[in-house]
C-alpha positions as CSV (number, residue, x, y, z in Angstrom):
1,S,-28.0,12.9,5.9
2,Y,-24.8,13.7,3.9
3,T,-21.7,11.6,3.5
4,P,-18.9,13.2,1.5
5,T,-16.8,10.9,-0.7
6,V,-14.1,13.3,-1.9
7,S,-11.4,14.5,0.5
8,G,-10.4,18.1,0.6
9,T,-12.4,21.2,1.4
10,S,-16.2,20.7,1.4
11,S,-19.1,23.0,1.6
12,V,-22.7,22.1,2.6
13,R,-25.6,24.5,2.1
14,V,-28.6,24.0,4.3
15,T,-31.9,25.7,3.5
16,M,-35.3,25.8,5.1
17,G,-38.2,27.1,3.1
18,G,-35.9,28.1,0.3
19,M,-33.7,30.3,2.6
20,D,-30.2,29.5,3.9
21,V,-30.2,28.7,7.6
22,T,-27.9,30.9,9.7
23,D,-24.2,30.6,8.8
24,S,-25.0,28.4,5.8
25,P,-23.1,27.3,3.7
26,F,-21.0,25.3,6.2
27,A,-17.3,24.7,5.2
28,G,-15.1,22.0,6.5
29,A,-12.2,19.7,5.7
30,V,-13.0,16.1,4.6
31,S,-10.2,13.6,5.4
32,P,-9.6,10.5,3.4
33,G,-10.7,7.2,5.0
34,A,-8.7,4.2,5.8
35,A,-6.5,2.6,3.1
36,D,-8.3,0.1,1.0
37,A,-6.4,-2.7,-0.8
38,A,-8.8,-2.8,-3.8
39,K,-8.2,0.9,-4.5
40,S,-4.5,1.2,-3.6
41,L,-1.9,1.3,-6.4
42,V,1.5,-0.2,-7.1
43,Y,3.6,1.4,-9.8
44,G,7.2,1.7,-10.9
45,A,9.8,-0.2,-13.0
46,G,9.8,-3.1,-10.5
47,V,6.2,-4.0,-11.5
48,R,7.6,-4.8,-15.0
49,G,10.8,-6.6,-13.9
50,A,14.3,-6.0,-12.6
51,V,17.9,-6.6,-13.6
52,V,19.9,-9.4,-11.9
53,N,21.7,-8.0,-8.9
54,G,19.9,-4.6,-9.6
55,A,16.9,-3.2,-7.9
56,G,13.4,-3.3,-9.2
57,R,11.8,-0.2,-7.6
58,V,8.1,0.1,-6.8
59,T,5.9,2.6,-5.0
60,V,2.7,1.6,-3.2
61,R,0.2,4.4,-3.1
62,A,-2.5,4.0,-0.4
63,R,-6.0,5.1,-1.4
64,D,-9.3,4.9,0.5
65,S,-12.4,3.1,-0.7
66,N,-13.5,6.2,-2.7
67,G,-10.1,6.4,-4.4
68,N,-8.8,9.4,-2.4
69,Y,-5.1,9.4,-1.6
70,V,-4.3,8.6,2.0
71,V,-2.0,11.3,3.2
72,N,-0.4,9.7,6.2
73,G,1.6,6.5,6.8
74,G,1.2,3.5,9.1
75,D,-0.7,1.1,7.0
76,P,0.4,-2.6,7.2
77,F,1.3,-3.2,3.6
78,R,3.4,-6.4,3.0
79,A,5.2,-7.5,-0.1
80,W,7.3,-10.5,-1.3
81,V,8.7,-12.0,-4.5
82,V,8.7,-15.6,-5.6
83,D,9.7,-17.6,-8.7
84,A,6.5,-17.5,-10.7
85,A,6.9,-21.0,-12.1
86,T,7.6,-22.8,-8.8
87,G,6.6,-20.5,-6.0
88,A,10.0,-21.0,-4.5
89,G,12.6,-18.5,-3.6
90,Y,10.3,-16.6,-1.3
91,A,11.8,-13.2,-0.3
92,D,10.2,-10.5,1.7
93,V,10.4,-7.0,0.1
94,E,11.1,-4.3,2.6
95,L,8.6,-1.5,2.3
96,T,9.7,2.0,3.6
97,D,6.8,4.0,5.0
98,N,7.3,7.6,3.6
99,G,4.8,9.0,6.1
100,D,2.6,10.5,3.3
101,G,0.5,7.5,2.1
102,T,3.3,6.1,-0.1
103,Y,5.6,3.2,0.6
104,S,8.8,2.7,-1.3
105,A,10.3,-0.7,-2.0
106,E,12.8,-2.5,-4.2
107,W,13.5,-6.1,-5.0
108,T,16.6,-7.7,-6.5
109,P,16.4,-10.9,-8.5
110,S,19.4,-13.3,-8.3
111,T,18.9,-15.4,-11.4
112,T,18.7,-14.3,-15.0
113,G,16.0,-15.7,-17.2
114,T,13.7,-16.4,-14.3
115,E,10.1,-15.1,-14.3
116,Y,9.1,-13.6,-10.9
117,E,5.9,-12.7,-9.2
118,L,5.5,-9.7,-6.9
119,N,2.8,-9.9,-4.3
120,V,1.6,-6.8,-2.4
121,L,-1.1,-7.1,0.3
122,L,-2.8,-4.8,2.8
123,R,-4.2,-6.5,5.9
124,G,-4.0,-9.9,4.1
125,T,-5.9,-8.6,1.0
126,P,-4.1,-8.3,-2.4
127,V,-3.7,-4.7,-3.6
128,A,-5.4,-4.0,-6.9
129,G,-3.5,-5.9,-9.7
130,S,-1.5,-8.1,-7.3
131,P,0.1,-10.5,-7.8
132,Y,2.2,-8.9,-10.6
133,R,3.3,-11.8,-12.8
134,G,5.7,-12.2,-15.7
135,L,8.4,-10.0,-14.1
136,K,11.6,-11.0,-16.0
137,A,15.1,-10.8,-14.7
């Protein structure tokens, strides 16, 4: 039994009695698995904060349970921002599916001096590092 964990081109050599079986090695493409919240990433300036009435941009990068980049879209990521001190001021962050395993988003704070918290979830599970706290406006 063999289960590949790295996406891309793979080759499997099968031997019997020390000799390759007919047509061995066998080559094939290994596709990434489903997006996994614990392995997916969020990066960009918006993870560190944003300017009042200016956008804090972030990118969500879907990865499978083995850390391979997911190469297509359609995953149900969800994001929102709240005032970190009170939990108030809930605002959904619209994620744009780029169709390649990445999702673009931006959030815009309305009050200077406020500390915000960015939450990013996949199927109800926080993405690695989420929530992102201490985001200053």
